[in-house]
N, C-alpha and C positions, 0 to 999 in steps of 0.2 A: 533589677537583670533584666536585660529585653529579651524578644523571643525569638525564634527562628523557625519556621516549620521545617518537617523535614523534605519536604518538597524543593525548599528554596538551598536547603544544606546539599541537598545531590546535585541540584542546578550548578551551585559555586565551584563543586568539587569534580565537576563536569562526568558524571556516572551516568549510568544510562540501563534500562531495561534490556538486559541483553538476551534472556531468555526466547528465542525466536517459538518455541513449541508450547510453553507454558511450564510454571514449574512442578506441576502434577505430573508430566513428562520428562523430567531432567532425569537421564542417567547417571548413576553414581558413579563417582570418582574412584580411580584403584585406589586402594590402600598404600601401594608403593608412590604414588605420585603425590596423594596428599601426604604422607608423610616427608616427602621430599620439600613440600611448600611449607609446610608447618616446621620444619627444620630452619628454613629461611628465615623465618618470622619470629620464633621461638628466642628469647634473650635471657630466659630465667632457669637455672638448672638446681635440683634440689634432689642429693641422693642419687645422682648420674643421671636424672630424668630431665627431660627438655620441657618447659612448660611457657606459654604464652602469659605475659602480665596482660593488663588492662587495655595499657598504650600500645603493646604489641599487636593487639587484635583491632582494637578501635581505629587506633592513628597509624599503625603500620600495615596490618593487612586490610584492612576496610577502606583505608585511606580518609577518616573522618576526623578533624580538628576538633573535636569538643572540647570544652573545657573538663575540669578535673571531675567534677561531680559526673556530666553527661557521660564522660566515657566510662565510669565505672557503672552507671546504669544500664550502657550499651552491654558493656562487656558480661553483666551479668546473665543476659540472654542465653550466652554458650555456657557460660561457668555455672553449673548445676551445682557443683557442690560449695558454690558460696565463699570459695578459701581465698578470692583475688587471685588465683592463676588458675589458667586453662592448660589441660590436660591434653594429648592426643587424642585420647577416647573421647574427651570431650568436644575437642574440634570436629573427630569425626562423625560425634553423633549430632551433632548440629547440621553439619552438611546432608546428614540421611533426612532429618526432620524436614528441612528446604526441599527437598524431593518429594514431599509427601502430598496428597491433595489439600488438606488443610493446615498449609504451611504459614499462611498469614494468620489466622485465627490463635495457632501453637506458639508462634514468635511472639504474639501481643499478650499470649498467656504466660511466656517465660520472662516477659518485660517485667509483668507485676507480681510473678512470684518470685518475692525477694529472697524468700528462704530457701528456695527449691524443693518445698516438702509435697508437691503437685497440688496445691490449693492456694487460694488469695484470701487472706482476711481484710479486716475493714481499713486496718492499719497499712498496710502495704498497698492498699489501692489509693488511700488517700495521700500516702506519701510519695506516688509516683504521680498522680493527678495533681498535686499542687506543683509542680513541676512543669506544668504544661502550657502553653500558650491560652489554650482555650479555658482554662482556670482565671487567666489574668483579666481575660476580657467578661466572662460572665461567672460570677459569682455564685459558683451554684451552691444550694442548700446540702451541704454533705451530712445534714443529722436529720432529713426532711424524710416524707413517707415514703418517696421512691427507694432510697438506700434501705430504708427499714424492709421494704419488703423482701430484699435481698439478703441482708447481713442479719437480720433481726430487731428487734426493736432496741434491744440494748446492743447491738452491732457486735456479737461476740461469734456470728455463725459465719462458717469457712464457705467459698463454693469452690465448686472442682472445676475442673475445664469445661467439661460441657454447659455448666450452668453459666459458667463466665463467658463463655461464647455467646450466648443469649444477653447477657447482661451488657457487655460491651456495645453490643447493636442498641439494645433498649437505652442505653445511658444516654447515646449521642442526642436520641430524638427526643430524650425527655430534656436536654440542655437547650434544645430548640425552643421546646416549650417554656422552659423557665424564662428565657430570653423574651418571648411574648409577652409571659406577664410582667416582668418587668418593665416592657416598652408601655403597656395597657395600664397605665396607673389608675384609670377612672372604672376599669371592667367593665368597657362598654363592649369589649369583644373586638376590638377596632386598633388599629394601629396605622401611621402614618405611612404614605410612600417611601419617605427617607427613614423610618424607624424600620422599616421591612427590608430595605438594602442595607442597613447598619447591621441587621443580623445576620442575614445571608453572606454578606463578605467577612463577618468578623467568626460567626459560628459554623457558616455550611459553606464557606470558601473552597474546600476540596471537592465541592459538588458543581463548580461554577466554571464553565468554560469562558474564553474571553468575550464570546459573543453575546453569553447569557449575563455576566458581569454586567455587561457595558450597556442592559437594556432592563434593566431591574427595575428604574423608574417608570421607564417608557412603557412597560407591559403592562402596569397600573394606571397609566395615562394620570396618573398623579392623584390618584383618588386614594381613600384610606382603603388599607387591606383588611378584610374579616379573617377571622380566624380558620373557619371551612377553606378559605383559597390560600390562605398561609401552608395548612397542611395538605392541601392538595398540591400546591406547586413544588414544597418537599417532597411527597411520595413520588410524583412525574418524575423528578432529577433522579429518586433513587431507585425507579425502576425504567430506566431508558433502554436497559438492553433487552427488557422484556415488551416494551413498546416498539423495538425494533423487529421482534419475531412477530409481534402480532401487525407489523406493517407489510412483512413478508408473505403472510400467512394470508393476507388481504391481496398480496399481488401476484400470489403463485410463485415467490421465491423472485420476483423480478425488481431490480433496484431503481430503475428508472423510471417505472410507471406512477406517474401522480394520481393520489387519490385524496376524495374529499372527508370532510371530517365524517360523515355520515357512514362513510363504507370503514373508515377506521374505528370507529362506534362498535359497528356490527361485527366485524373481527375481534374486537375487544371483549366482546359479550360471551363469546364461543370460545376465548381461552382464559381468560381471566377475571379482575375483579377491578379492573381499572376503572375510573369513574367518568361520567361525563362532565364533571369539571375538569380532571385533569387532560381529558383529551381538548376542551376548551384552551384552557392555560397552554397547550402544547401548540396549537393554533395561532393563539395571540402570541407567543414567544417568535414563531415562524414569521408572522407578520412583522413584528417589529423587528427583527435583527435583518431582515431582506427589503422592506419597503420604508417609503420615505414619509414624513409628517402627512402626506397627503392623504395616506391611507389612512390614517387614523379619523379622521373626516368623515371618511366613507366606510368606515370599518365594519360595520353591519352589511352592509351590501355587498362588499367584497369577501366576506370573511364566509360568507353563507355558500360561495363560489368558489375559494380559494381550494388548491391542491396542494398537497405538500410530496414529496419525494424523498428516499431513503439520507441522501445527503443533508437533508435539513435535519434530521434526528441525529446525524453523524456530528454537525455542528453544535448541536445541545447536550449530547451525552458526555458526562464526565469522563477524563482516560482513566484507560485501565493501568492498574500499576505494574502488571506485565502486559508488553505487547509483541507483535510481529514485528521484527524488524531487520531489515536486511543489512549484512556486514559489509560496510563501505571502504574502499580503498581511499577514496577521497571525499570530502564534505566540504565545499566553499561555500560561502553566503556571499552573492555579490552585492546584493541589497540590502538593507534592515527591515525594509517593509517594502509592499507593492506600489506603494506611494510614490516610491524612488526609482522606478523603472523608468530610465530615460531613454531616449530612438535608440540613443548608444550602446544600453543594457539589452535592448530589443536585439539588436543587432548581433551583439557577444553571444546571444540565446538561439538568433538562427545560426550562425557560426559552429555553435556547441552541437547543436541537434543534427547539422550536415556533416559532420566530421564524425558522430558516431553513427549516422546511417550511412555512411560510406565504407565503415568496418562494416555493419551489420549486413548490407547488401553484398559486399565482398564473401561473406561467409554461407549465405545462403545461396549465391550463383553459384558455388563450390561445389557445395553438398549435394546439389541436383543437376549438374550441367549434364552428365551422360543422358538422363532421361530428356534434355531440352533438346540434345543434339538428335536422338531417334523421333521425336516429334518433329522437327524440321523435315528430317528426311521422309518422313511418311506423309508430310502435306506437300511435299514437291512430287511425290510420284503420281502422274498424270496417267490414267488408266485410260483415258480417252483420247490420247495422243494416237498420230499415224503410226510409232513407233511401236505402240502396242504391248512392252515387254512390262512385266510388274517386278521389279527389284525384290519388293519385301511382299509376305503375305501379311504380316502383320506386326505389331510393334516390338514382340521379344524377338520375331524371324528378323527383325532389322539389328537387333542388340547384338544376337550372338552371330552375323554376318560381321558386325563390324569389327568385333572383336577376332573371329576368324582371319579375316583380311587385312584389317588394319593395327592389328593388337590392341591390348588392353589401352594405351594412351590414345588410341585412335576415337577413343569416348570423350576424349578432353579435347579435341581437335578444335581452333580458334577460341580456347579458355584464355588465354592470357589478353586479347582483346576485349574479350569479354569482362575480365576484370576492370580492366581499363574505363570501360564505360558504364559498368553495371554499379559502381560505386558511387557517381555522379548521380546516376541515373534514379536509383532508389533512394539516396539521399536527399535528392529535391523532392522526390514522392512525398517520402516522411517527413520533413521539415514543410513543406505547402500544407500538407494535410493539417498535421499541428499548429500551424500559423492561423489557418481560416478558423480550423476548431475553436481555437481561444478568443477569434475575434467574435464570433457567433454564440459564445459560452455567457449566460446571463451570470447574475452575482451569485444563485444558487448553485451553480457548477453545473446546469443543465443547459442542453443544445438540442434544438429541434431537430426532428426527422429531416426536415427540408436541407436545414442546415448541415446536418451529417454527410448527406449525399452532395451539397453543393462541394465540400471540403474535399471529399473524395473526387468529386470531377475534376476541381482546381489542380486537385495532385497530378492525376492522371493527365490532364493537358500539358502542365509544368513539365512533365517527363519528356515528352517527343522530342523535345529540343536535344537530349542525349539519347534517347533510346533509336532515333531511325538511325541514325550513321552506326549504332553498337550494331543495332539488327542486321543491317544490310551487308556488313563485313561479317559478324559472326556467320550467317546464314549460306553466305558463298565459300565462307571456308569450311562449315560441316558438311555440303553438299560435295565439295571437291575430291573426296576420298571414294564417291560414287564411281568416277570415271578411272577404270584401271589402265595405269601408264600414264596417265596424264601430269601435265607438268604441274608443278608442286607451286600451290597458290600461297600467296603470303600476304598479310594483313596490310603491310605499307602499299604493295602493289595493286591493292584491290582501292584503298583510298588513293592513289596516285590516277588509278585507271576511271573513277569514278567523278573526281573533282568535288567539289564544295558542292554546288546543287545536285549533284548524282546522289550525294550521299541522303540526301532526303527524298529519294522516290520513293513511293508508297506512304509518305508522311499522313495522308488523307486517312489512309487503311488504317495507319498506327495509332491516329487519334478515333480511329471508330472503333478502336479495340481498346485501347489503355483509357477514354474518358468513363467509358459504362463499367471497367472491369475495377476501377477504383471506386466508383462511385457506389457500385453494390459491394465491395470488399470491405473499406473501412468503416462503414456501418454495422455491417452484420458483424466484423470482427470486434468492435466495443461490445455489440451487446450480448455475444457468445462470450466475450471474457467477463462480461459483468455477472453473468449467467454463472457461469464456472467459479465465481470467486466464491470465499467460504463467509459465515455469518457476521464478519468483520470487513467486508469486503476488500481482502487479502488475496492477491493471487500468487499460486506457487509458480516457479516454471513450467512443469507440466502442463498446467491449466494455459497457462499463455501460449505454449505450444499447441496444444491441440486446439484453442481458439482460433489461431492463424489459420492451421491447418483444413479445420472444416471453413472457415469464412473463405477458403480460397476452392471449394468445391464448385458453388455455383456462379462466382465471380469468373474462375476461368471456362466454366463449361460454356456458360451462356455466350461469351464472346468467340468462340471457336472460330464463326463464319468469317468475321472480321478479320481474325489470324491468318487464314487459311487463304484470303484475298491478298493479305500482307504478304504474304509469304511467295506467293505466284507472283507479283509484281517486284520481288527485290531480288529473284532469283534469274540468272540469267539462262533464257532458255536455250536446250540444244538444237542442234539438227532435227527439225521434223517434229518440234513440240511448240503447242500453241504460245502466242505472245500476246501480251494484254497492255493497252494503252493508257488505263484507269482502272479507278473502284469499279463504275459500274459495268465498264466493258467488261472487267475481270468476272464480275457477277453473272455478267449476262453470258459469256461463253463457257464457264464453269457450269451454269444450270443446264445449257442447251448440251454439252457435249458429255458430261459426265452426272447429269442430275444433281438432287437437292442431298444424296447422300455425302457429295464431293464435300459440300462446307462444314461437314463433321468429321473430317478425317483428322487423325491424329488427336480427337477429344481425350481418349483416357491417357493419353501418354502426356498430354497438357496438363491435366487435370491433377497426375502424378508428377509432375513438375512443378506448377505453380504452385498446388497447394502446399505442399510442404517446404518449397522455397521462400515462399511468404510466411510459413509457420516458424522458420528458423531463422531470418530473417526479422521478422517480429519481437519474438523472444532474446534476441541478440541486442535488439534496440533498447528493448526495456531494459532488459536485466545490465547494460550498460550503464543505462541513466541510473540505475539503484547503484552501481557500485562508483559510480565516477559521477555521485551527486553534485550540481551545483545549482543553488538556487538563488535563479535570478526574480523572483519575486511574481513569476507569472504560474501556469499551471504546470503540474506534475503529472505521469504518469498514473491513472487510474488503477487502484490496486495494488500500486506499489508497496506500500506497507501501512498498516493502520497507525491512523493519527498519534503521533509519537512525541514523546517528553521532550523536552529543552535540554537535554544534553547532547555531550560532545561523545561520538561512537570512540573517536580514537584514545580517548583516555580510558578506557574501559582496563583494569588490571588483569593482564593475562593469565594471573596465579588465582582469578576466580572461575573456577572449573568445577565440574559437576555438579553439586546444589548449590556453591556459593555463587553460580551464576544468578541466580536469585537472590542470594543476599541483600544486595541494596535495593532493589524494587520491594521486597517484604518489608524494609524498615520503611519505604518509601509510601507503600500501602497500609501501614499504621497510621500515617497522612490523609491518605487518598481516600480511603474506606471507614475510616472512625473518626476522622477529623482530630485527632490528636498529635501535637507536636509538642518537641524538646524544646530546652533552653536554647538561646543562641550559644553556638562555641566562642573560644577566646579568641581566635584569629580565624583567616582563610587559606592559612599557608600550611599544605602538609608537613605533620611532624614526623620524622622518621623516627624508627626504633633505635635503640642504642647500637645492636649491633650491627643496623642497615648506614648508620653515622659513621660506624667505626672503618 
């Protein structure tokens, strides 16, 4: 009988690690709801009570089509009475177990506790282990010294849950040692690179990411592998989560700061017992993954100065059996691999981003439009004019007077043309920034600072084609309400009056504002977002909002002088007010008539408008990409979710609620944590329970 790993089982059945908070934080399901679900799948009635059979639980509820032997084995995890039937009390008890912090170990323990007496005997362990794929590949000595240490020389000793958890951890390491001894037939303490690869693929498959698996021979340079190297390699993969913390300790929590081997080693010595050999292997692995064959010829020279970033660790670290994953409304895979990215696919990706950016821009603009109106009126107020009148004392006074004289809707004067223009404006800014960042990002997922600034500057420059016409119409509508009894100004009338070239009046000032704004904003947003991410690099929506708002403060305030000049150029001067012929003329006259403070008019209102607007826009943009995910084979928003398993979210059983959200991830964890796998099931088709079939 062939074997299939639990990871492969879950992939074929389209299940997913659905727990967003982790199993230890799952909330228990209510008894009423749990009973409703139990009744839906239970088909056996005994003395008036409903029970789930093994088929009901494994094939019906869990959706796993194992063969009969495997079905019985898995159902025994919940069937603590071992009578072949699962009562509601047992079904509810297992749901509670899945909510505990040590659910993974308890689930594994109940898999081996075939008698349900709270301990595991030697015969129970052997009975389950012989059914695993690991036993078929590595004929472990089940009567050897290691087993005797746990079960006694006569193998009559039983071990409880606490002892079993340690045994399970140690046992898999012993399997690796046994495999090394089998390959090292001469007893030299060395095995070939191909034997090393064979052991890792067969025994330690659960620790291998695709990048590590593809470079197992390359990292050894084809040389023989010593026993210390073998042990250090496995220890490194087992401790990658600890390595991540060591890295963050060395960088002060910065995930983008490159560090050298010496810096990482120094941090490791203050935090743990990670060895220098393990650090050496880490740098060899990252070098093999990201470099060409030339690198190996110059390895000693390059390795001395090589630096790694947090992303390197993520490409090596084994996947968790539970992960942060955003529930998606759609998930489309446009290409099978990045190599399939054609020009057409890249155009589709830009169109996709442009569409989502349009929606995000409209949401952000609507949220802060009243602040934008107040900002515009404050900047247009000319204290140095011949009229000499001051309509508003400050931004708050302006807001109150607008509501008093024009009503609450007066705060939204000019919103419609704003939305018509802000959608493509923000969309092209976000799309161009993403596009240029993608082109300047290396294979390690890193982009230099100058690349971030250049991407932002390109985004700011590209948006002016939409921004300038939008701004000039919006501004004239916003200030129209200042003239009591004046004729009503409409957007179309403004457009018709100005003409095509008139719509780009003040374009130089617009460029002077938007290019530095985006050059400041986008790099700061990226780094602030990374700083707010959790230990797994995941960003909660609130951290995205905060990052967007914080990044907007310096960007908005520092370009206020350019914004003031642009506003003065685009507004129609009333009788007695100063007129300007261009950017330099406006700057000179404002300085002469009103002093340097005039260049900072409306700074507070601008910050209060731009900061939250971009915060709302960016969080909307990224959340839309998470929920309406399309994989074009390119980059994805950083922090959107932790490296996820290859399961389809759309196939998650809605009946897996409460602790049962973690049921399949726990079964997957038995494979990814302990390297154990169960026999291949008979078919890949879901077999419904008798009750469902009827």
